[in-house]
ZAVEX-711096 format. One record per residue (C-alpha): x, y negated, z negated; residue in three letters. Coordinates in nm, 3 decimals. Each point is the difference from the previous one (the first is absolute). Example, Ala and Ser with C-alpha at 12.3 -4.5 7.8 and 13.67 -1.06 7.14 Angstrom:
ZAVEX-711096
<node x="1.230" y="0.450" z="-0.780" zavo="Ala"/>
<node x="0.137" y="-0.344" z="0.066" zavo="Ser"/>
***
This chain:
ZAVEX-711096
<node x="2.281" y="4.848" z="-0.890" zavo="Met"/>
<node x="-0.089" y="-0.351" z="0.016" zavo="Lys"/>
<node x="-0.136" y="-0.217" z="-0.203" zavo="Ala"/>
<node x="-0.388" y="-0.027" z="0.037" zavo="Ser"/>
<node x="-0.141" y="-0.287" z="0.079" zavo="Lys"/>
<node x="-0.134" y="-0.098" z="-0.396" zavo="Ala"/>
<node x="0.376" y="0.068" z="-0.133" zavo="Glu"/>
<node x="0.099" y="-0.224" z="0.274" zavo="Ile"/>
<node x="-0.242" y="-0.222" z="-0.065" zavo="Glu"/>
<node x="0.104" y="0.006" z="-0.466" zavo="Ile"/>
<node x="0.375" y="-0.003" z="0.163" zavo="His"/>
<node x="-0.096" y="-0.354" z="0.167" zavo="Phe"/>
<node x="-0.115" y="-0.096" z="-0.376" zavo="Leu"/>
<node x="0.306" y="0.086" z="-0.193" zavo="Val"/>
<node x="0.186" y="-0.098" z="0.275" zavo="Ser"/>
<node x="-0.160" y="-0.299" z="-0.012" zavo="Ser"/>
<node x="0.050" y="-0.067" z="-0.379" zavo="Gly"/>
<node x="-0.398" y="-0.010" z="-0.067" zavo="Asp"/>
<node x="-0.121" y="0.016" z="-0.340" zavo="Ser"/>
<node x="-0.189" y="0.266" z="-0.018" zavo="Leu"/>
<node x="0.227" y="0.227" z="0.163" zavo="Ala"/>
<node x="0.165" y="0.198" z="-0.270" zavo="Leu"/>
<node x="-0.339" y="0.118" z="-0.115" zavo="Thr"/>
<node x="-0.146" y="0.121" z="0.271" zavo="Lys"/>
<node x="0.319" y="0.172" z="0.028" zavo="Leu"/>
<node x="-0.046" y="0.177" z="-0.268" zavo="Tyr"/>
<node x="-0.426" y="-0.001" z="0.002" zavo="Asp"/>
<node x="0.107" y="0.175" z="0.366" zavo="Glu"/>
<node x="0.274" y="0.265" z="-0.118" zavo="Tyr"/>
<node x="0.080" y="-0.011" z="-0.397" zavo="Gly"/>
<node x="-0.161" y="0.317" z="-0.029" zavo="Asp"/>
<node x="-0.008" y="0.192" z="0.249" zavo="Arg"/>
<node x="0.388" y="-0.001" z="-0.050" zavo="Ile"/>
<node x="0.018" y="0.019" z="-0.353" zavo="Val"/>
<node x="-0.247" y="0.333" z="0.070" zavo="Ser"/>
<node x="0.342" y="0.026" z="0.295" zavo="Leu"/>
<node x="0.251" y="0.047" z="-0.180" zavo="Leu"/>
<node x="-0.204" y="0.141" z="-0.350" zavo="Gly"/>
<node x="-0.021" y="0.295" z="0.304" zavo="Thr"/>
<node x="0.348" y="-0.032" z="0.103" zavo="Arg"/>
<node x="0.094" y="0.033" z="-0.352" zavo="Tyr"/>
<node x="-0.212" y="0.173" z="-0.213" zavo="Pro"/>
<node x="0.190" y="0.057" z="-0.292" zavo="Gly"/>
<node x="0.065" y="-0.429" z="-0.027" zavo="Val"/>
<node x="-0.281" y="-0.094" z="0.022" zavo="Ala"/>
<node x="-0.104" y="0.269" z="-0.311" zavo="Arg"/>
<node x="0.228" y="-0.108" z="-0.206" zavo="Gln"/>
<node x="0.055" y="-0.410" z="0.070" zavo="Asp"/>
<node x="-0.263" y="-0.116" z="0.321" zavo="Asp"/>
<node x="0.118" y="-0.381" z="-0.107" zavo="Ala"/>
<node x="0.278" y="0.091" z="0.201" zavo="Gln"/>
<node x="-0.128" y="0.077" z="0.309" zavo="Leu"/>
<node x="-0.251" y="-0.371" z="-0.006" zavo="Tyr"/>
<node x="0.417" y="-0.088" z="-0.151" zavo="Asp"/>
<node x="0.065" y="0.102" z="0.318" zavo="Ala"/>
<node x="-0.274" y="-0.190" z="0.223" zavo="Val"/>
<node x="0.034" y="-0.279" z="-0.121" zavo="Asn"/>
<node x="0.344" y="0.010" z="0.062" zavo="Gln"/>
<node x="-0.093" y="0.109" z="0.378" zavo="Ala"/>
<node x="-0.246" y="-0.273" z="0.020" zavo="Phe"/>
<node x="0.187" y="-0.307" z="-0.168" zavo="Phe"/>
<node x="0.268" y="0.107" z="0.179" zavo="Gly"/>
<node x="-0.211" y="-0.010" z="0.394" zavo="Tyr"/>
<node x="-0.172" y="-0.327" z="-0.140" zavo="His"/>
<node x="0.334" y="-0.193" z="-0.021" zavo="Arg"/>
<node x="0.110" y="0.089" z="0.330" zavo="Asn"/>
<node x="-0.274" y="0.136" z="0.269" zavo="Pro"/>
<node x="0.261" y="0.010" z="0.300" zavo="Gly"/>
<node x="0.156" y="0.327" z="-0.144" zavo="Thr"/>
<node x="-0.391" y="0.205" z="0.113" zavo="Phe"/>
<node x="0.042" y="0.065" z="0.377" zavo="Asp"/>
<node x="-0.394" y="0.053" z="0.127" zavo="Pro"/>
<node x="0.113" y="0.078" z="0.315" zavo="Glu"/>
<node x="0.203" y="0.325" z="-0.175" zavo="Lys"/>
<node x="-0.248" y="0.161" z="-0.311" zavo="Asn"/>
<node x="-0.349" y="-0.091" z="-0.156" zavo="Thr"/>
<node x="0.068" y="-0.279" z="-0.314" zavo="Leu"/>
<node x="-0.103" y="0.310" z="-0.179" zavo="Gln"/>
<node x="0.216" y="0.253" z="0.041" zavo="Arg"/>
<node x="0.238" y="-0.362" z="-0.036" zavo="Phe"/>
<node x="-0.054" y="0.054" z="-0.322" zavo="Leu"/>
<node x="-0.079" y="0.247" z="-0.091" zavo="Glu"/>
<node x="0.427" y="0.084" z="0.116" zavo="Ile"/>
<node x="0.065" y="-0.309" z="-0.193" zavo="Ala"/>
<node x="-0.192" y="0.096" z="-0.313" zavo="Ala"/>
<node x="0.178" y="0.375" z="-0.039" zavo="Glu"/>
<node x="0.281" y="-0.142" z="0.064" zavo="Arg"/>
<node x="0.059" y="-0.252" z="-0.290" zavo="Asp"/>
<node x="-0.193" y="0.261" z="-0.212" zavo="Leu"/>
<node x="0.341" y="0.210" z="0.093" zavo="Lys"/>
<node x="0.131" y="-0.295" z="-0.099" zavo="Asn"/>
<node x="-0.116" y="-0.015" z="-0.365" zavo="Ile"/>
<node x="0.000" y="0.364" z="-0.053" zavo="Leu"/>
<node x="0.384" y="-0.058" z="0.053" zavo="Glu"/>
<node x="0.020" y="-0.286" z="-0.189" zavo="Lys"/>
<node x="-0.175" y="0.179" z="-0.294" zavo="Glu"/>
<node x="0.223" y="0.251" z="-0.013" zavo="Ala"/>
<node x="0.341" y="-0.131" z="0.027" zavo="Arg"/>
<node x="-0.123" y="-0.241" z="-0.286" zavo="Gln"/>
<node x="-0.076" y="0.377" z="-0.220" zavo="Gly"/>
<node x="-0.422" y="0.020" z="0.147" zavo="Lys"/>
<node x="-0.070" y="-0.363" z="-0.157" zavo="Lys"/>
<node x="0.198" y="-0.261" z="-0.169" zavo="Lys"/>
<node x="-0.281" y="-0.070" z="-0.288" zavo="Asn"/>
<node x="0.239" y="0.230" z="-0.228" zavo="Leu"/>
<node x="-0.196" y="0.314" z="0.050" zavo="Pro"/>
<node x="0.209" y="0.208" z="-0.119" zavo="Asp"/>
<node x="0.062" y="-0.124" z="-0.357" zavo="Asp"/>
<node x="-0.271" y="0.203" z="-0.189" zavo="Val"/>
<node x="-0.015" y="-0.187" z="-0.344" zavo="Glu"/>
<node x="0.005" y="-0.305" z="0.203" zavo="Leu"/>
<node x="-0.289" y="0.071" z="0.199" zavo="Glu"/>
<node x="-0.177" y="0.105" z="-0.280" zavo="Glu"/>
<node x="0.063" y="-0.240" z="-0.245" zavo="Lys"/>
<node x="-0.010" y="-0.342" z="0.216" zavo="Phe"/>
<node x="-0.204" y="0.064" z="0.348" zavo="Trp"/>
<node x="-0.257" y="0.237" z="-0.157" zavo="Asn"/>
<node x="-0.119" y="-0.230" z="-0.197" zavo="Ser"/>
<node x="-0.029" y="-0.333" z="0.218" zavo="Ile"/>
<node x="-0.198" y="0.207" z="0.281" zavo="Val"/>
<node x="-0.198" y="0.256" z="-0.210" zavo="Lys"/>
<node x="-0.239" y="-0.193" z="-0.318" zavo="Glu"/>
<node x="0.113" y="0.228" z="-0.260" zavo="Gln"/>
<node x="-0.304" y="0.066" z="-0.327" zavo="Val"/>
<node x="0.251" y="0.129" z="-0.253" zavo="Glu"/>
<node x="0.073" y="-0.340" z="-0.291" zavo="Pro"/>
<node x="0.426" y="0.130" z="0.075" zavo="Glu"/>
<node x="-0.023" y="0.027" z="0.359" zavo="Ser"/>
<node x="-0.141" y="-0.358" z="-0.031" zavo="Gln"/>
<node x="0.260" y="-0.155" z="-0.153" zavo="Met"/>
<node x="0.283" y="0.188" z="0.162" zavo="Ile"/>
<node x="-0.163" y="-0.150" z="0.360" zavo="Ala"/>
<node x="0.034" y="-0.366" z="-0.240" zavo="Lys"/>
<node x="0.297" y="0.018" z="-0.110" zavo="Glu"/>
<node x="0.071" y="0.095" z="0.376" zavo="Thr"/>
<node x="-0.199" y="-0.201" z="0.189" zavo="Ile"/>
<node x="0.174" y="-0.337" z="-0.213" zavo="Gly"/>
<node x="0.313" y="0.160" z="0.085" zavo="Leu"/>
<node x="-0.010" y="-0.035" z="0.367" zavo="Leu"/>
<node x="-0.179" y="-0.332" z="-0.006" zavo="Asp"/>
<node x="0.238" y="-0.101" z="-0.166" zavo="Ser"/>
<node x="0.250" y="0.068" z="0.280" zavo="Glu"/>
<node x="-0.198" y="-0.063" z="0.224" zavo="Leu"/>
<node x="-0.028" y="-0.347" z="-0.128" zavo="Ala"/>
<node x="0.367" y="-0.058" z="0.056" zavo="Val"/>
<node x="-0.048" y="0.011" z="0.422" zavo="His"/>
<node x="-0.340" y="-0.108" z="0.050" zavo="Phe"/>
<node x="-0.174" y="-0.252" z="-0.068" zavo="Glu"/>
<node x="-0.353" y="0.044" z="0.122" zavo="Ser"/>
<node x="-0.222" y="0.186" z="-0.222" zavo="Ala"/>
<node x="-0.113" y="0.180" z="0.314" zavo="Glu"/>
<node x="0.338" y="0.139" z="0.079" zavo="Asp"/>
<node x="0.049" y="0.102" z="-0.337" zavo="Arg"/>
<node x="-0.315" y="0.217" z="0.096" zavo="Ile"/>
<node x="0.097" y="0.071" z="0.334" zavo="Met"/>
<node x="0.402" y="0.115" z="-0.113" zavo="Ala"/>
<node x="-0.183" y="0.246" z="-0.253" zavo="Ala"/>
<node x="-0.149" y="0.098" z="0.236" zavo="Met"/>
<node x="0.230" y="0.114" z="0.201" zavo="Ile"/>
<node x="0.205" y="0.194" z="-0.205" zavo="Ile"/>
<node x="-0.236" y="0.220" z="-0.191" zavo="Ala"/>
<node x="-0.060" y="0.104" z="0.387" zavo="Gly"/>
<node x="-0.326" y="-0.170" z="0.134" zavo="Glu"/>
<node x="-0.066" y="0.043" z="0.342" zavo="Arg"/>
<node x="-0.346" y="-0.102" z="0.080" zavo="Glu"/>
<node x="-0.040" y="-0.340" z="0.240" zavo="Thr"/>
<node x="-0.331" y="-0.108" z="-0.249" zavo="Ser"/>
<node x="0.131" y="0.039" z="-0.329" zavo="Ala"/>
<node x="0.261" y="-0.285" z="0.139" zavo="Tyr"/>
<node x="-0.248" y="-0.186" z="0.206" zavo="Ala"/>
<node x="-0.210" y="-0.022" z="-0.334" zavo="Ala"/>
<node x="0.295" y="-0.145" z="-0.218" zavo="Val"/>
<node x="0.093" y="-0.227" z="0.259" zavo="Met"/>
<node x="-0.444" y="-0.064" z="0.018" zavo="Gln"/>
<node x="-0.004" y="0.038" z="0.390" zavo="Ile"/>
<node x="-0.332" y="0.236" z="0.046" zavo="Asn"/>
<node x="-0.177" y="-0.215" z="0.215" zavo="Glu"/>
<node x="0.287" y="0.088" z="0.270" zavo="Leu"/>
<node x="-0.022" y="0.268" z="0.285" zavo="Thr"/>
<node x="0.168" y="0.283" z="-0.112" zavo="Lys"/>
<node x="0.271" y="-0.047" z="0.245" zavo="Ala"/>
<node x="0.093" y="-0.359" z="-0.111" zavo="Glu"/>
<node x="-0.034" y="0.150" z="-0.350" zavo="Gln"/>
<node x="0.274" y="0.263" z="0.141" zavo="Met"/>
<node x="0.206" y="-0.339" z="0.165" zavo="Glu"/>
<node x="0.091" y="-0.163" z="-0.369" zavo="His"/>
<node x="-0.002" y="0.254" z="-0.214" zavo="Val"/>
<node x="0.237" y="0.126" z="0.146" zavo="Lys"/>
<node x="0.171" y="-0.382" z="0.075" zavo="Arg"/>
<node x="0.044" y="-0.049" z="-0.423" zavo="Ala"/>
<node x="0.043" y="0.363" z="-0.043" zavo="Lys"/>
<node x="0.271" y="-0.017" z="0.194" zavo="Asp"/>
<node x="0.144" y="-0.333" z="-0.126" zavo="Arg"/>
<node x="-0.059" y="0.153" z="-0.420" zavo="Ile"/>
<node x="0.202" y="0.355" z="0.071" zavo="Lys"/>
<node x="0.299" y="-0.221" z="0.145" zavo="Arg"/>
<node x="0.043" y="-0.189" z="-0.345" zavo="Val"/>
<node x="-0.069" y="0.296" z="-0.156" zavo="Leu"/>
<node x="0.297" y="0.223" z="0.172" zavo="Glu"/>
<node x="0.239" y="-0.353" z="-0.004" zavo="Arg"/>
<node x="-0.066" y="-0.021" z="-0.366" zavo="Lys"/>
<node x="-0.037" y="0.397" z="-0.092" zavo="Asp"/>
<node x="-0.244" y="-0.045" z="-0.170" zavo="Val"/>
<node x="-0.119" y="0.392" z="-0.037" zavo="Glu"/>
<node x="0.322" y="0.043" z="-0.122" zavo="Gly"/>
<node x="-0.030" y="-0.257" z="-0.239" zavo="Lys"/>
<node x="-0.389" y="0.082" z="-0.173" zavo="Ile"/>
<node x="0.216" y="0.404" z="0.022" zavo="Lys"/>
<node x="0.222" y="-0.134" z="-0.247" zavo="Gln"/>
<node x="-0.270" y="-0.183" z="-0.196" zavo="Leu"/>
<node x="-0.167" y="0.333" z="-0.056" zavo="Leu"/>
<node x="0.252" y="0.224" z="-0.158" zavo="Lys"/>
***
């Protein structure tokens, strides 16, 4: 089935580098394709629907960077994006499976209970508060070695703790006034940069040693 006139118009905007093209893509197809992936992969949707959004983001950004990969004579734009998003979701799932589900140390029960939960969830008991302050202090000290910006240190801690919501990072970056598509683009760029430092310096491994 060929692309519709409306889809060809959107494709033209993307191809011409229109600043609103990515926003139009998300408005028209974003939720629709996330929902479709959730129907096809109900287990993923129940466990961690952020993976569905990650897949859609990757598919949309990939098309936005290389619009020539879409042929309006062979597919509708929606079908093209569906195929790309499903392919990217499979890649995400395969990568996490190779890494042992996630790289954020979920299998380390002691570390999970002692550290990550103290950051992600507020504790009311005085002893828990003391542990949280102590562990957060260790985290801040280690991150300060690798990141000069306070904003980068906060985002690095969020990445290590497994935070995946774009809105949470957008709030730290103070870009809430941007469109959802623009927020995703800025957040992805920042997270990729910070992740490279975390991986290259093995920051998570060093923090784990500090907390033993």
